[in-house]
VOGU-985385 format. One record per residue: residue in three letters; z, x, y of N, C-alpha, C in turn. Coordinates in steps of 0.05 Angstrom, whole numbers, padded with zeros to 5 digits, always signed. Each point is the difference from the previous one (the first is absolute). Last residue first. Example, Ala and Ser with C-alpha at 12.3 -4.5 7.8 and 13.67 -1.06 7.14 Angstrom:
SER+00142+00257-00045+00001+00016+00024+00014-00015+00022/ALA-00001+00006-00115+00000-00018+00024+00000+00018+00024/
***
This chain:
PHE-00095-00282+00311-00028-00008+00002-00006-00022-00020/ARG+00098+00020+00047-00017+00006-00024-00028-00011+00005/ALA+00078-00012+00059+00000+00029-00006-00017+00007-00024/GLY-00006-00084+00081+00013+00009-00025-00006+00029-00007/ILE-00068-00051+00061+00027-00009-00002+00011+00009-00027/GLN-00077+00056+00055+00003-00024-00016+00029-00008+00001/GLN-00034+00081+00037-00019-00019+00010-00001-00026-00016/ILE+00054+00078-00020+00010-00013+00024-00019-00019+00013/VAL-00022+00052-00079+00020-00020-00006+00011-00014+00025/LYS-00065+00072+00005-00012-00023-00013+00021-00022-00003/SER+00025+00085+00033-00017-00014+00020-00011-00026-00012/SER+00048+00058-00057+00018-00014+00019-00016-00015+00021/MET-00048+00051-00063+00014-00022-00013+00018-00015+00019/GLU-00046+00077+00032-00019-00020-00007+00014-00025-00012/THR+00051+00077+00017-00007-00014+00025-00020-00023-00005/GLY+00023+00057-00072+00023-00015+00008-00006-00017+00025/LYS-00065+00060-00028+00001-00022-00019+00024-00018+00007/LYS-00011+00079+00050-00021-00019+00006+00001-00024-00018/LEU+00060+00071-00016+00007-00014+00024-00021-00021+00007/CYS-00019+00057-00071+00022-00018-00008+00009-00017+00024/ASP-00064+00067+00015-00012-00024-00013+00021-00019-00011/LYS+00029+00081+00039-00013-00016+00021-00013-00025-00013/GLN+00042+00064-00057+00019-00015+00017-00014-00018+00020/ASN-00055+00020-00089+00015+00017+00018+00018-00017+00019/PHE-00024-00035-00100-00011+00001+00027+00015+00022+00015/ASN+00013-00031-00096-00007+00027+00010-00015+00001+00026/ASN+00042-00076-00050-00028+00005-00006-00011+00025+00013/ILE+00089-00031+00012-00003+00001-00029-00029+00004-00009/LEU+00020-00007+00094+00015+00022-00011-00004+00002-00030/GLY-00038-00073+00049-00013+00025+00005+00013+00024-00014/HIS+00042-00083-00005-00025-00001-00015-00016+00026+00004/LEU+00077-00013+00051+00006+00008-00027-00024-00001-00018/TYR-00010-00030+00089+00006+00028-00001+00006+00010-00028/GLY-00014-00093+00014-00025+00016+00005+00005+00030-00002/ALA+00075-00057-00006-00018-00004-00023-00025+00017+00002/ALA+00060-00004+00073+00010+00017-00021-00017-00002-00025/PHE-00021-00057+00071-00006+00028+00008+00009+00019-00023/LEU+00022-00089-00008-00028+00005-00008-00009+00028+00009/ASP+00087-00029+00024-00002-00001-00029-00028+00008-00010/GLY+00019-00010+00093+00011+00025-00011-00003+00001-00030/ALA-00027-00079+00043-00016+00022+00010+00009+00027-00012/GLY+00037-00093-00012-00013+00015-00022-00016+00024+00010/THR+00017-00077+00069+00014+00002-00025-00016+00017-00020/LEU-00026-00028+00091+00006+00028-00006+00016+00004-00026/ASP-00075-00074+00042+00027+00001-00012+00005+00029-00008/LEU-00080-00026+00048+00011-00027-00005+00030+00002-00009/ILE-00083+00062+00056+00026-00001-00015+00011-00028-00002/GLU-00094+00053+00016+00009-00027+00006+00026-00004-00017/LEU-00042+00097+00039+00005-00017-00023+00009-00028+00009/ASN-00027+00089+00048-00013-00026+00003+00002-00017-00025/LYS+00018+00103-00021+00001-00015+00025-00013-00027-00002/ASN+00055+00078-00067-00025-00015+00004+00003-00018+00025/ALA+00056+00092-00006+00000-00027-00010-00027-00013+00004/GLU+00011+00109-00012+00004-00022+00019+00000-00027-00014/ILE+00034+00097-00043-00024-00016+00005+00007-00022+00019/GLU+00040+00104-00040+00003-00025+00015-00027-00015+00001/ILE+00060+00085-00057-00026-00014+00005+00005-00026+00014/VAL+00050+00100-00032+00003-00024+00016-00027-00012+00006/GLU+00054+00078-00068-00025-00012+00008+00005-00027+00014/ASP+00066+00059-00043-00007+00008+00028-00025-00013+00010/ASN+00049-00049-00075+00008+00028+00004-00007+00007+00029/ASN-00036-00082-00003+00004+00009-00027+00005+00030+00001/ILE-00012-00094+00064+00011+00027+00001+00006+00008-00029/SER-00061-00079+00059+00009+00010-00026+00010+00029+00003/VAL-00021-00093+00067+00003+00029-00003+00010+00005-00029/ALA-00052-00083+00070+00018+00008-00022-00001+00030-00004/GLY-00020-00075+00087-00012+00010-00025+00020+00007-00021/LYS+00010-00041+00091-00004+00029+00002-00011+00012-00026/GLU+00026-00093+00013-00025+00006+00014-00006+00030+00003/GLY+00071-00015-00070-00012-00023+00014-00026+00007+00013/ARG+00050+00060-00057+00009+00000+00028-00013-00023+00016/THR+00030+00044-00107-00018-00017+00015+00011-00003+00028/ILE+00013+00079-00080+00011-00015+00022-00021-00017+00013/VAL+00031+00065-00090-00023-00015+00010+00011-00021+00020/LEU+00032+00098-00056+00007-00023+00017-00026-00013+00010/HIS+00038+00076-00077-00024-00015+00009+00009-00025+00015/LYS+00054+00100-00010-00007-00024-00016-00025-00013+00012/LYS+00059+00077+00032-00021+00007-00020-00005-00023-00019/ILE+00061+00012+00080+00010-00008-00027-00020+00004-00022/ASP-00020+00024+00093+00025+00013-00009+00008-00007-00028/LYS-00075-00042+00044-00006+00027-00008+00025+00015-00011/GLY+00011-00088+00034-00017+00000-00024-00006+00028-00010/PHE+00046-00009+00082+00017-00008-00022-00016+00001-00026/ASN-00046+00014+00080+00016+00023-00008+00018-00006-00023/ILE-00050-00071+00036-00018+00020-00012+00016+00024-00010/VAL+00046-00064+00049-00007-00010-00027-00018+00019-00014/ASP+00023+00018+00089+00023+00004-00017-00005-00009-00029/GLU-00064-00016+00069-00001+00027-00010+00023+00007-00018/PHE-00005-00082+00048-00013+00000-00026-00003+00028-00011/LYS+00085-00023+00061-00029-00001+00004-00014+00003-00027/LYS+00093-00007+00003-00004-00006+00029-00030-00003+00006/ALA+00060-00017-00096-00020+00016+00015-00002-00009+00029/ASN+00058-00020-00086+00008+00000+00028-00018+00017+00018/ILE-00011-00024-00095+00007+00028+00007+00010+00003+00029/LEU-00022-00087-00039+00012+00015-00022+00010+00027+00009/SER-00050-00056+00060+00028-00008-00003+00014+00017-00022/THR-00092+00012+00012+00014+00009+00024+00030-00006-00002/ILE-00057-00033-00067+00005+00029-00004+00014+00012+00025/GLU-00023-00093+00003+00018+00006-00023+00007+00029-00002/GLY-00064-00030+00065+00027-00008+00007+00020+00007-00022/GLU-00093+00015-00014+00012+00019+00019+00028-00007+00007/ASN-00031-00030-00096-00013-00002+00026+00015+00017+00020/ALA-00010+00021-00108+00016-00012+00021-00017-00005+00024/PHE+00005+00045-00109-00016-00016+00018+00019-00013+00021/THR+00004+00090-00073+00014-00021+00016-00020-00013+00019/ILE+00007+00067-00095-00018-00012+00020+00015-00023+00014/ASP+00048+00054-00064-00023+00017+00005-00018-00010+00023/ILE+00112-00009-00020-00026-00014+00001-00023+00019+00005/LYS+00096+00026-00003-00008-00012-00026-00028-00012+00000/GLU+00049+00048+00077+00007+00013-00025-00014-00011-00025/LYS-00011-00031+00094+00001+00029+00002+00002+00013-00028/VAL+00000-00096+00011-00026+00011+00010+00000+00030-00001/LEU+00081-00044-00024-00022-00007-00019-00026+00014+00008/ASN+00074+00006+00059+00003+00017-00024-00022-00005-00021/PHE+00002-00055+00076-00006+00027+00009+00002+00019-00024/PHE+00027-00089-00013-00029+00002+00002-00008+00029+00008/GLN+00092-00020-00001-00011-00001-00028-00030+00004+00001/ASN+00044-00007+00083+00007+00025-00014-00012+00002-00028/LYS-00014-00082+00052-00012+00024+00011+00006+00026-00015/HIS+00006-00104-00009+00005+00020-00021-00009+00028+00009/ARG-00006-00077+00058+00022-00009-00017+00008+00022-00020/ASP-00075+00011+00059+00025+00001+00015+00024-00008-00017/VAL-00086-00006-00039+00005+00028+00007+00027+00002+00015/CYS-00034-00086-00020+00009+00014-00024+00008+00029+00006/PHE-00036-00050+00070+00025-00013-00008+00012+00015-00024/GLU-00087+00020+00030+00021+00014+00015+00027-00010-00007/ASP-00077-00006-00074+00008-00014+00025+00021+00016+00014/SER-00056+00031-00082+00000-00029+00002+00005-00012+00027/LEU-00012+00090-00051+00026-00005+00013+00003-00029+00008/THR-00055+00042-00085-00005-00010+00026+00027-00007+00013/ILE-00030+00074-00082+00017-00022+00011-00012-00009+00026/ALA-00021+00063-00100-00007-00007+00028+00019-00023+00008/THR-00006+00083-00083+00012-00024+00012-00009-00004+00029/LYS-00026+00049-00104-00002+00003+00029+00010-00026+00012/ASN+00016+00013-00090-00017+00024+00003-00003+00007+00030/SER+00089-00054-00042-00028-00002+00011-00014+00027+00000/PHE+00094-00027-00026-00020+00002-00022-00029+00001+00011/SER+00078-00006+00058+00006+00021-00019-00020+00003-00022/ILE-00006-00070+00066-00006+00026+00011+00004+00022-00020/ALA+00026-00088-00023-00029+00002+00002-00008+00028+00010/LYS+00092-00020-00003-00011+00002-00027-00030+00004+00001/ASP+00045-00015+00081+00007+00026-00011-00012+00004-00028/PHE-00011-00085+00043-00015+00022+00013+00005+00026-00013/ALA+00052-00071-00030-00027-00004-00009-00018+00022+00012/ARG+00089-00005+00029-00001+00011-00027-00029-00002-00011/LYS+00016-00038+00084+00002+00029+00001-00002+00012-00027/PRO+00003-00095+00005-00026+00012+00009+00001+00030+00002/GLY+00083-00044-00026-00022-00002-00019-00026+00012+00010/GLY+00075+00028+00063+00005-00015-00025-00024+00001-00018/GLU-00014+00007+00106+00021+00011-00017+00003-00017-00025/ASP-00096+00000+00044+00027-00008+00009+00020+00013-00019/TRP-00116-00012+00017+00022+00018-00003+00026-00012+00011/LEU-00090-00041+00004+00015-00004-00025+00026+00016-00001/TYR-00065+00006+00072+00012-00026+00000+00019-00004-00024/GLY-00056+00078+00009+00026+00001+00014+00014-00027+00001/GLU-00070+00030-00079+00001-00011+00027+00028+00001+00011/LEU-00069+00057-00078+00024-00015+00006-00001-00011+00028/PHE-00065+00043-00083+00000-00007+00028+00023-00019+00005/ILE-00039+00081-00076+00015-00025+00004+00002-00005+00030/ILE-00075+00057-00064+00016-00003+00025+00017-00025-00003/GLU-00050+00026-00075-00004+00025+00016+00018+00000+00024/SER+00026-00050-00093-00013-00005+00026-00003+00026+00015/LYS+00047-00013-00085-00029-00002-00004-00016-00007+00025/LYS+00097+00010-00002-00012+00025-00009-00030-00002-00003/ILE+00053-00078+00022+00000+00020+00022-00016+00024-00008/ASN+00015-00067-00064-00018-00009+00020-00003+00019+00023/GLU+00063+00017-00069-00027+00004-00010-00021-00009+00021/GLU+00095-00013+00016-00009+00028+00002-00029+00004-00008/LYS+00041-00091+00042-00004+00012-00026-00012+00028+00003/ILE+00059-00076+00061-00018+00023+00002-00002+00013-00028/ASP+00061-00071+00019-00026-00011+00005-00022+00021+00001/GLU+00093+00021-00007-00009-00010-00026-00028-00014+00002/GLU+00048+00034+00078-00013+00021-00016-00010-00010-00027/ASP+00004-00071+00079+00019+00021-00009-00014+00019-00019/ILE-00013-00090+00078-00012+00018-00019+00020+00023-00006/GLN+00005-00079+00062+00020+00005-00021-00011+00020-00021/GLY-00047-00041+00077+00018+00021+00009+00021+00008-00021/ALA-00062-00072-00015-00016+00025+00004+00019+00023+00007/THR+00027-00094-00009+00004+00018-00023-00015+00027+00003/GLY+00013-00049+00090+00004-00013-00026+00006+00021-00022/LEU-00026+00007+00099-00007+00017-00023+00003-00014-00026/PHE-00025-00032+00099+00022-00006-00018-00007+00013-00026/THR-00037+00015+00107-00001+00004-00029+00026-00008-00014/CYS-00069-00005+00093+00027-00008-00008+00001+00000-00031/MET-00068+00043+00086+00006-00008-00028+00029-00006-00003/THR-00089+00007+00074+00029+00004-00001+00009-00012-00027/ARG-00099+00036+00050+00015-00015-00020+00029+00008+00000/GLU-00094-00006+00070+00023+00015-00009+00015-00016-00021/SER-00077-00031+00052-00005+00011-00027+00023+00017-00011/ASP-00005-00056+00082-00011+00027+00005-00005+00015-00026/PRO+00040-00089+00003-00029-00001+00009-00012+00027+00005/THR+00078-00005-00073-00002-00010+00027-00029+00002+00009/ILE+00051-00006-00100-00022+00012+00015-00002-00013+00028/LEU+00071+00016-00089-00004-00016+00024-00020+00014+00018/ILE+00037-00001-00106-00016+00017+00018-00009-00018+00023/LEU+00079-00001-00082-00014-00015+00020-00014+00019+00019/CYS+00033+00013-00106-00001+00011+00027-00016-00018+00018/THR+00060+00003-00102-00020-00012+00018+00001+00013+00027/GLY+00035+00011-00115+00001+00006+00029-00023-00012+00015/THR+00045-00043-00091-00020+00020+00008+00000+00004+00030/PRO+00092-00039-00035-00028-00006-00004-00018+00024+00007/LEU+00102+00008-00042-00014-00004+00026-00029-00006-00005/LYS+00054+00013-00074+00018-00016+00017-00013-00006+00027/GLU-00066+00014-00084+00020+00015+00014+00018-00018+00017/LYS-00073+00000-00091+00014-00017+00021+00022+00016+00012/LYS-00082+00056-00035+00019-00018-00012+00013-00016+00022/LYS-00090+00075-00019+00017-00017+00016+00019-00017-00018/LEU-00049+00098-00009+00003-00024-00015+00020-00018+00014/TYR-00070+00083+00032+00027-00012+00003+00000-00026-00016/PHE-00076+00066+00029+00020+00011-00019+00027-00012+00005/TYR-00112-00019+00017+00027-00006+00011+00021+00007-00021/GLU-00107+00027+00033+00018-00002-00024+00029-00004+00010/VAL-00093-00031+00050+00022+00018+00002+00018-00004-00025/ASN-00083-00049+00029-00002+00023-00020+00021+00021+00005/GLU-00010-00088+00044-00011+00024+00015-00001+00024-00018/LYS+00036-00082-00031-00027-00007+00009-00013+00024+00014/LYS+00091+00007-00025-00018+00003-00023-00029-00007+00007/LEU+00068-00011+00066-00005+00028-00006-00020+00003-00023/GLY+00027-00087+00023-00015+00012+00022-00007+00029-00006/GLU+00058-00048-00059-00028-00008-00003-00018+00013+00021/GLU+00093+00012+00008-00010+00014-00023-00030-00006-00005/TYR+00045-00049+00067-00002+00028+00008-00013+00017-00023/LYS+00020-00091-00013-00024+00003+00017-00004+00030+00007/ASN+00077-00023-00049-00024-00004-00016-00025+00005+00016/GLY+00081+00000+00046-00002+00023-00017-00024-00001-00017/LEU+00022-00074+00053-00011+00021+00016-00003+00026-00016/GLU+00041-00073-00044-00028-00007+00008-00013+00022+00016/ASP+00075+00035-00064-00001-00025+00015-00029-00004+00010/ASP+00059+00077-00046-00017-00018-00015+00002-00028+00013/SER+00013+00093+00056+00014-00019-00017-00020-00017-00015/ILE-00012+00106+00038-00003-00028+00006+00017-00017-00018/LYS-00021+00111+00033+00017-00019-00014-00004-00028+00011/GLY-00066+00091-00014+00015-00014+00021+00014-00024-00014/ILE-00078+00085-00017+00027-00009-00009+00014-00013+00023/PHE-00110+00030-00030+00021-00007+00019+00026-00009-00014/GLY-00107+00057-00010+00021-00018-00010+00021-00005+00021/VAL-00113+00039-00017+00026+00000+00013+00019-00020-00013/LYS-00105+00051+00005+00019-00011-00020+00028+00003+00010/ASN-00092-00012+00062+00019+00019-00011+00018-00014-00020/SER-00073-00037+00060-00006+00007-00028+00017+00023-00011/LEU+00006-00051+00085-00018+00023+00003-00005+00013-00028/GLN+00058-00073+00008-00025-00010+00010-00020+00022+00005/SER+00088+00022-00025-00014-00013-00023-00027-00010+00009/LEU+00056+00035+00067-00010+00022-00018-00015-00012-00024/GLY+00042-00061+00057-00022+00013+00014-00012+00022-00017/VAL+00078-00040-00031-00023-00018-00003-00024+00011+00013/ILE+00079+00048+00012-00009+00002-00028-00024-00019-00005/SER+00044-00004+00084-00015+00025-00003-00012+00003-00028/ASN+00056-00073+00017-00025-00003+00014-00017+00025-00002/ALA+00086+00003-00036-00017-00017-00017-00027-00004+00014/VAL+00068+00044+00048-00014+00018-00020-00018-00016-00018/SER+00047-00052+00065-00015+00021+00012-00015+00018-00020/GLY+00019-00105-00014+00017+00024-00002-00017+00023+00008/GLY-00030-00103-00040-00001+00023+00019+00021+00021-00006/SER-00060-00098-00026+00018+00020-00013-00001+00025+00017/VAL-00020-00093+00049-00013+00021-00015+00022+00017-00013/THR-00026-00096+00063+00020+00012-00017-00013+00021-00018/LYS-00020-00058+00101-00010+00013-00025+00024+00012-00015/GLU+00009-00055+00080-00029+00004+00000-00010+00009-00027/ILE+00090-00059+00037-00010+00022-00017-00030+00001+00000/LYS+00078-00034+00073-00023-00010-00015-00013+00024-00015/LEU+00108-00015+00034-00026+00013+00001-00021-00015-00015/LYS+00098-00013+00006-00011-00003+00027-00029+00008+00002/SER+00055+00010-00079-00004-00029+00004-00013-00005+00028/LEU+00030+00088-00028-00026-00008-00012-00007-00029+00006/LEU+00084+00034+00027-00021+00012+00016-00027-00009-00011/GLN+00074-00026-00049+00000-00014+00026-00022+00010+00018/LYS+00016+00044-00082-00013-00026-00005-00001-00016+00026/PHE+00047+00082+00001-00028+00005-00004-00016-00027-00003/GLU+00094-00002+00006-00011+00007+00026-00031+00004-00003/ILE+00047-00014-00079+00000-00025+00016-00013+00006+00027/GLU+00016+00073-00059-00023-00017-00009-00002-00025+00016/ASP+00040+00097+00032+00009-00027-00007-00024-00018-00007/PHE-00009+00090+00030+00015+00002-00025+00009-00028-00009/ILE-00082+00050+00061+00017-00023-00001+00014-00001-00027/LEU-00055+00077+00066+00010-00008-00026+00018-00024+00003/LYS-00084+00036+00063+00028-00007-00001+00007-00008-00028/MET-00081+00060+00056+00008-00015-00024+00030-00005+00001/THR-00076+00015+00085+00017+00013-00019+00005-00018-00024/GLY-00051-00023+00081-00012+00024-00012+00017+00015-00020/LYS+00049-00063+00071-00028+00000-00006-00010+00026-00012/THR+00097-00046-00008-00012+00022+00015-00029+00003-00008/LEU+00069-00090+00000-00014+00020-00016-00011+00021+00019/ASN+00051-00090+00013+00013+00027+00003-00012+00021-00018/ASN-00029-00093+00016+00013+00006-00025+00012+00028+00000/LYS-00048-00034+00076+00019-00022-00007+00016+00007-00025/LYS-00072+00058+00028+00024+00002+00017+00021-00020-00008/ILE-00082-00002-00046+00013+00026-00005+00026+00001+00016/PHE-00057-00072+00015+00013-00003-00025+00016+00025-00007/ASP-00057-00004+00077+00027-00010+00004+00015-00005-00026/GLU-00093+00030+00002+00019+00020+00008+00029-00010+00002/GLU-00063-00051-00068-00002+00007+00028+00021+00020+00007/VAL-00045-00011-00101+00020-00010+00018-00006+00007+00029/LYS-00039-00005-00112-00006+00006+00028+00021-00013+00017/CYS+00006+00036-00107+00002-00022+00019-00009+00010+00028/ILE+00009+00028-00115-00012+00006+00026-00001-00025+00018/VAL+00054+00045-00089-00006-00026+00011-00009+00004+00029/ASP+00012+00064-00095-00005-00002+00028-00007-00029+00008/VAL+00058+00047-00084-00021-00019+00006-00002-00003+00030/ILE+00037+00086-00060+00005-00020+00020-00024-00018+00003/ALA+00048+00087-00053-00019-00021-00008+00006-00024+00017/ASN+00019+00108+00019+00010-00027+00000-00022-00019-00008/GLY-00010+00098-00039+00007-00012+00026+00011-00028-00002/ILE-00057+00089-00047+00026-00012-00005+00009-00011+00027/GLY-00099+00037-00051+00016-00008+00023+00027-00012-00009/LEU-00077+00072-00042+00018-00022-00007+00017-00005+00025/ILE-00101+00051-00026+00023-00004+00018+00016-00024-00010/LYS-00070+00039-00056-00002+00016+00024+00026-00002+00017/MET-00009-00007-00110+00000-00017+00024+00000+00018+00025/
***
C-alpha cells in the first residue's frame, strides 16, 4: 500500500450561513470549534439548512483524493455501528479506499462536523467528535502500518490518552510518517507536543503559514525557512495567495498560487493540496512538481462545494 491515513472519521454536514449567524453563535470565523456536549451540537444543527452530507475528516479527504489519482491507499478511523457510521464506511469503499476498522456499537455516535460557509466562501467548522476521538492503540494494527510506504496523521486527532497512544504506536512501526497540523486551534492547544512531534518524530509536515508560524513563534516567514533547514526534515507550507513552499533539508522550492479562480468553498483546500503533493512524492516527482500537483488539486476543490470531487 502506498499511503495509510489515520484520522478522525467524521461525517461533514455542509451548510450555507450569513455572517451574522457566526456572530450570534459566538463562533470565530475561519476556525474549528470542538463541541463536547451532544445536546449543544444538536441545538446548533437544528438552526441550519443542510446543503450536503459527505463522509469526511481531514486526512480521509486527502486519502480519497489520492485514491482518485489511482494510488493504492487505506484509512483507519473510528466510527460507531449507526446510520452515519454505515454511510461513512460505504462512502470510503465507493472511493476504492481500503478501510481498516471493524465497527461496533459504541457509547458515542459517529462523529459529525458542521461546515458553515459564509458568502465570502470562508468556512467555519463546529465538530462533535463522537466516537472518532476515542481511537486507541488497539485500533492500530502493526501489520497495516508496516505494509504502508507512508502513514499520514492529522493534528485534529491528536489528544492525550487514547489518541496519543494510537499516534505513538503508528509512528513506532511506520516506514515514513507524515502529518498535517490541521488548524491553529490544534497547534495552540498542543504546542509543545506538536513541536516535539515535528522536530523529532515526523518525516513530512504539512501546515499553512498561520499554523507553522504559531508552532515556532515565528516573527517573519524567513524564521520558518530557517527552522525547516535546521531540523533537516521535510516541511510543506501553504501560504494562500502567496503560493506554497517546500523545505526539504536545505532545498527550498516556492511556487505561486493559481490566479483568477471562481472560489465557492475553501473546505478541503489543504486536504487536497496534501493529496496532490503526496501523489507527486510517491510517484517520484521533484519538489516543484509536487507543489504544482498540490496547487492543482487545491485550486480545483475550492471551485466546488465540499471537500471531495
